Every structure is written in structure tokens, then in C-alpha cells.
N, C-alpha and C positions, 0 to 999 in steps of 0.2 A: 391650606386654608389657614390663616394665621387665627390663633384661639384666641377668644373674646377676654379682653382684661377686667374682670370683674372685680377689681381690687380697689378700696379706696383708702386715701391719709387720714390716721387718726391722730389729731394734733389733740394729745392727753394723756396726763401720767396715770391715768386712775386704773390701777387693775380691776375695779368695776365694771366700767364701761367697756374695758375688753371683753370681760364676762357676758355681758349684756348683748354686745355685738356676736360674738361667738355662738351665742344663744339662736340668734336669728339667720344665723349662715352668713354672715358678712364677712368676707375677707378683708385685712386691712394691715395698713404698714405704718409704723409709727414716726411721727414726724413730731419730734419732742421740741417745744418752746422753753427758752430759757426762765427760769424764775429768779435768777440771780447772777449777774456779770457784773464787769468794770461801769459799763453804759445803765445800769439797773435789768428790771426784766422785760422780755420782748413786749408783753404786755401787762400793763398796769392794773392790777384789782383794787385799786383802792376806791370807795367810794365818792362820787363828787358831789360837793356841798347839795343839799335839799334832792337829792336822788332817789326817785320811788325805787321798792326792792323789785318791780317789776322792770322797770327802765334800766337797773343797774344790770341785772341780768343778763338782758338781751344784749346792751351795748357789750359786755365783756366775751359773751359768747361769741357775738359778730365781728369783734375786734380780734380774736385768736384764729377764727378760721379767716378772716383777710389777711393777716400776717401768714399765716401757714400757705395760703395761697400764692403769695409773695414769693415765698420761700420756693415753691414748687418752680415757680416762672424764672427766679433769680438762676435757681440751679438746672435749669434746663431738664427736671425730673417729668416724666411720664404726666400726662395731662389727666390725672383722677380726680374725682371728687373729694374735697376735702370736708368733714366732719368733726366741729370743736364744740362742748358744752361747757357751761356752768351750773352751778348749783349754789343755790342759799337758801337762808331758812330766816324767816321772818316773823317778828311777833309785835304786836302793838305799834305797827308800822317801822319797827326798828329793822337793821338788817344784824344777821349773827353769823361772824364769817368762823374761820378753822381758829380754835382757841390757840395759845402759845403756850400755857403752860395749866398746871393742874387747879390753880385758885380760878382762871378765866374759864376751865370748863366747869367747874364747878358754880359759877354762878350764872352760866348758860344753861345749866339743868336744873338748877333753881326754880329761874325764870319759866321755864317750860313745865317745870312739875305741877301737874293737876290741871292743865291747859290744852286747848288747842292753839297750833300754829300751824304757819302754811310754808311747802317746800317748795320753791321755785325752781324749774331746771328748764333753761334753754339752750336749744339744740340748734346751731347753725352749720349750713352745708355751703359751700363756695364751689365754683365749678365755672368753666369756660362759660361766659354769659348768665350766670346764674349766681344769686346772692339771696339767701333764703334762711329764713328764721322763724323758728315757730317756740313759744314757752310754754312750757304745762305746768299747771299748779294744783297740788294736793293738800288737803287738810289732813293733820296729822294730833290725834289727841292722848297725851300722857298720862300715866297712872300718875298719883301723889308719890312722891319717892321720899323715902326718909335720908336724912344725913348719912348714915351709913352708907345707903346702896350709893348714892352720889359719890360718898369717898372714895367706895372701893371700885367704881367704874372709872373714876379718872385715875386710878393709879395704873390702869391696863394702857395699854397703847392705842386702843380704840378711839379716842377721842379728839387726837391731835391731826390728824389730815381731813378732817370731815366737818363741812359748815353745821354750826348749831352742836358742835361737840358731841354728836352720836351717830351711828350706823346702822340702819334698821335691819341690813343684812349680818350683823353681829348680837352679842349679848343685849344691845339696846332692843332688839325686837322684844326682849321681857317688859320693857317699859311702855309699849303703845297698846293702849286698850282699843282704838278705832282709828283706821283710815279711810279718807274718802277722796278717791284720784286715783293715781297710777303709783302702783309699789315700785316698778323699774325706773319710775321720775323720782320717787324719793331715794332711788339708790344711787342717782345721777346721769341715767340716761332713759327717758322715756319713749318706750319700745315703738309706741303706733306712731305717733308723732316722726322718731327718727326713720321709720320704714317710709314713711308719706313723705319725705324729705329725699331720702335716696331714692325712690323711685322717679320724684322729680328729674334727679341728676342723671337717671338712665343705669342706675344699679338693678340689674336683675333681682328682684324677691319675689317670696311665694302670693 
């Protein structure tokens, strides 16, 4: 009897998402999308004019999953579910992306200092006859950060590949007074919602 193919395709470069999928026993094969090429990125992460944070993060996750699923079809790869995700941080209705330099990272952390913000992670799973998406929202309250603390953090490598300029799984865990929501969602992949979508796609999970 032919063994059941339990793998999925993960359309993400994030090492944190890989760790979280391994945590719940999901086998995956990476399906990388290009951020830079002569034609531009495979999926643009630019915010459309007037786009709300929840609409933005859902759109980007869905576009990543759709593009990756088309790659599966174009290359005639085994038809496994494709999982993509996108995370953004929002405060005062604005979207904080990934800072490009220490000054931008410092401005983001100054804005988050002593306040509550939201982390939105949208997960999309595309498969044969399936295109589903869920967005999870968590509230995160930062302690008041001194200028010295912000400067020291911005000299580390942590802020620069993360929405909002911080990672809860690193040194920035020391900044967080309280969270309400999903710890794994703040890391970049809410596991409860992810498992729900993967079960819908036929992936066997506990």
C-alpha cells in the first residue's frame, strides 16, 4: 500500500514558522517566494492606500498562498496543501512593517513603549478546491522603555526581519508586560487556527 503523503508546502522564509510547525508535528517542504527579482517580488507587501491592517494582512497571506499554489501547478509538483502567512503590527490604526535601519526601529519602539498594540497574523491554506484564510489578533502591552534600552536593542540583529521591530521569542520578551491572545500568533503562526485550516485541507493532526 502506498504510504499517505502527510507533507505540506510552506511558502515562508520565517524560521519561527518552521519551528512552530515542527512543534505540532507538521512535515513540510519549503516553497520559497522571491522578495527581489528583475520583475520585482512575487507578492508585493506594499500597503494599498486606505487599506486597514486586517484587510492588508489577509490580502498578503492569501496572495502568497495563491502564488505558491500556482507554482505547484506550473511545476506539476505533488498536490499538497500550501500554507502561507503574514504578520503585521498596528497601533493607532497605522501599520508598522519591518524596519529598514536602526533609526526606523527606534521610532517604532518609541511608539510602542508604555502602550498596547495589536499583532495580526493571517494564515492562508490553498489546496485543490480550497482557499481558506483566518486572521488572529492579539493585544500586546509594552512596558515603558528607556532610550538606552531602545538603543541597545536596535544594535542587535533582532528588530530587522520582524514586523513592528521586535520579536517576542527574543530579548524583546523582556519588554512585554501583558499579552491577550496567541503567543504563537505573535511569533508569526497562530497554531490553533493553523491546525484548523490544515485539518480542513486533510492534513492528519492530533
